[in-house]
C-alpha positions as CSV (number, residue, x, y, z in Angstrom):
1,M,108.2,33.6,112.0
2,S,108.9,31.2,114.9
3,K,106.3,29.9,117.2
4,L,107.8,31.8,120.1
5,M,107.6,35.2,118.1
6,K,103.9,34.4,117.3
7,M,103.1,33.9,120.9
8,V,104.8,37.0,122.1
9,L,103.0,39.0,119.3
10,A,99.7,37.5,120.4
11,L,100.4,38.4,124.1
12,V,101.3,42.0,123.3
13,L,98.2,42.5,121.1
14,T,96.0,41.0,123.9
15,I,97.5,43.3,126.5
16,A,97.1,46.3,124.2
17,A,93.5,45.4,123.5
18,L,92.7,45.0,127.3
19,G,94.5,48.2,128.1
20,G,92.4,50.0,125.4
21,V,89.1,48.6,126.8
22,G,90.2,49.6,130.3
23,A,91.0,53.1,129.2
24,Y,87.7,53.5,127.5
25,L,85.7,52.2,130.5
26,F,87.7,54.5,132.8
27,I,87.4,57.6,130.7
28,F,83.8,57.3,129.4
29,K,81.9,55.1,131.9
30,G,83.8,56.3,134.9
31,S,82.9,60.0,134.2
32,E,79.1,59.1,134.0
33,D,79.3,57.8,137.5
34,V,81.0,60.9,138.8
35,H,78.3,63.1,137.2
36,A,75.5,60.9,138.5
37,A,76.9,61.4,142.1
38,E,76.9,65.1,141.6
39,K,73.2,65.5,141.0
40,P,71.8,68.9,142.0
41,L,70.0,69.2,145.2
42,S,66.3,69.3,145.3
43,A,64.4,72.4,146.5
44,K,63.6,70.7,149.8
45,E,67.4,69.8,150.3
46,L,68.3,73.3,149.4
47,A,66.0,74.7,152.1
48,E,67.1,72.1,154.7
49,Y,70.9,72.5,154.1
50,S,71.0,76.3,153.6
51,V,72.3,78.8,156.2
52,K,71.6,82.6,155.7
53,G,74.4,84.9,156.5
54,G,74.2,88.6,156.9
55,E,70.5,88.9,157.0
56,E,69.8,87.4,160.5
57,G,72.6,89.2,162.2
58,G,72.4,92.3,159.9
59,S,74.0,92.8,156.6
60,I,77.8,92.6,156.3
61,V,79.0,96.2,155.8
62,T,82.7,96.7,155.3
63,N,85.1,99.0,153.4
64,L,86.8,97.7,150.3
65,Y,90.5,98.5,149.4
66,S,89.2,101.1,147.1
67,P,87.4,104.2,148.5
68,H,84.1,102.2,148.5
69,F,82.1,100.2,150.9
70,V,80.0,97.1,150.3
71,V,76.8,95.6,151.8
72,V,76.5,91.9,151.4
73,N,74.0,89.3,152.3
74,Y,74.5,85.6,151.3
75,S,73.3,82.0,151.7
76,L,75.5,79.0,152.1
77,V,74.3,75.6,150.9
78,G,75.9,72.6,152.7
79,D,75.9,69.0,151.5
80,S,74.1,67.7,154.7
81,K,72.2,68.8,157.9
82,E,75.3,68.2,159.8
83,T,77.2,70.7,157.6
84,K,74.4,73.2,158.1
85,E,74.7,72.8,161.8
86,E,78.5,73.4,161.8
87,L,78.0,76.4,159.5
88,E,75.5,77.9,161.9
89,T,78.0,77.5,164.8
90,K,80.7,79.1,162.7
91,L,78.7,82.1,161.3
92,D,81.0,84.6,163.1
93,V,84.0,83.0,161.5
94,V,82.4,83.0,158.1
95,K,81.5,86.7,158.6
96,S,85.2,87.4,159.4
97,L,86.3,85.6,156.3
98,Y,83.9,87.8,154.2
99,I,85.3,91.0,155.8
100,S,88.9,90.1,155.4
101,T,88.4,88.9,151.8
102,L,86.4,92.1,150.8
103,S,88.8,94.4,152.5
104,G,91.5,93.5,150.0
105,M,89.2,94.0,147.0
106,K,88.3,97.0,144.8
107,S,84.9,97.9,143.6
108,D,85.8,96.6,140.1
109,D,86.5,93.2,141.5
110,L,82.8,92.7,142.2
111,K,81.4,94.2,138.9
112,G,79.8,91.8,136.5
113,P,78.5,88.3,136.7
114,E,82.0,86.6,136.0
115,K,83.6,88.5,138.8
116,L,80.8,87.9,141.2
117,Q,81.0,84.2,140.5
118,A,84.8,84.3,141.1
119,F,84.2,86.0,144.5
120,E,81.6,83.4,145.4
121,D,84.0,80.6,144.4
122,T,86.7,82.1,146.5
123,M,84.3,82.3,149.5
124,Q,83.3,78.7,148.9
125,T,86.9,77.5,149.0
126,K,87.8,79.6,152.1
127,I,84.7,78.4,154.0
128,N,85.3,74.7,153.1
129,E,88.8,75.1,154.6
130,I,87.3,75.9,158.1
131,L,84.8,73.1,158.1
132,E,85.7,69.8,159.9
133,E,82.8,67.7,158.4
134,G,81.0,68.0,155.0
135,K,81.4,70.9,152.6
136,V,79.7,74.0,151.2
137,V,78.4,73.1,147.7
138,D,77.2,76.6,146.8
139,V,77.5,80.2,147.9
140,L,74.6,82.4,146.9
141,T,75.0,86.2,147.1
142,T,71.5,87.4,147.9
143,D,72.2,91.1,148.1
144,L,75.3,93.1,147.0
145,K,75.5,96.9,147.1
146,V,78.8,98.7,146.4
147,Q,78.8,102.4,147.4
148,D,81.3,105.3,147.0
149,A,82.6,106.2,150.5
150,R,83.4,109.6,149.6
């Protein structure tokens, strides 16, 4: 093997080794930093950043797409005090989002923990779309009653 071929081979092996180390650090060490940044809120922060919907202005009562109606109360957990303040000023918009979303659902769409979680996730996404600052980190359904409207 010529001297030039040996140098090229050494350079390729060095680049491959550096790429492997970089990929390892990005995949394994980088994900730890992301999870550390997403630590759960403390009980005090939950209380400071939460907004109750439905209860203070009365429960949300609306018809479903199926011949049923639903009664809902909820709490929204923001990521900061500023988010909480914005949510408080937009509670009527949030209530409207709940009503419009629920009006397209059937009673079966709210039965069971998986479907309730999917509904809460949908509401979290819709509410985050209307926020200018911060985000909702959790939607908690504190009361849910589905009744036959007949």
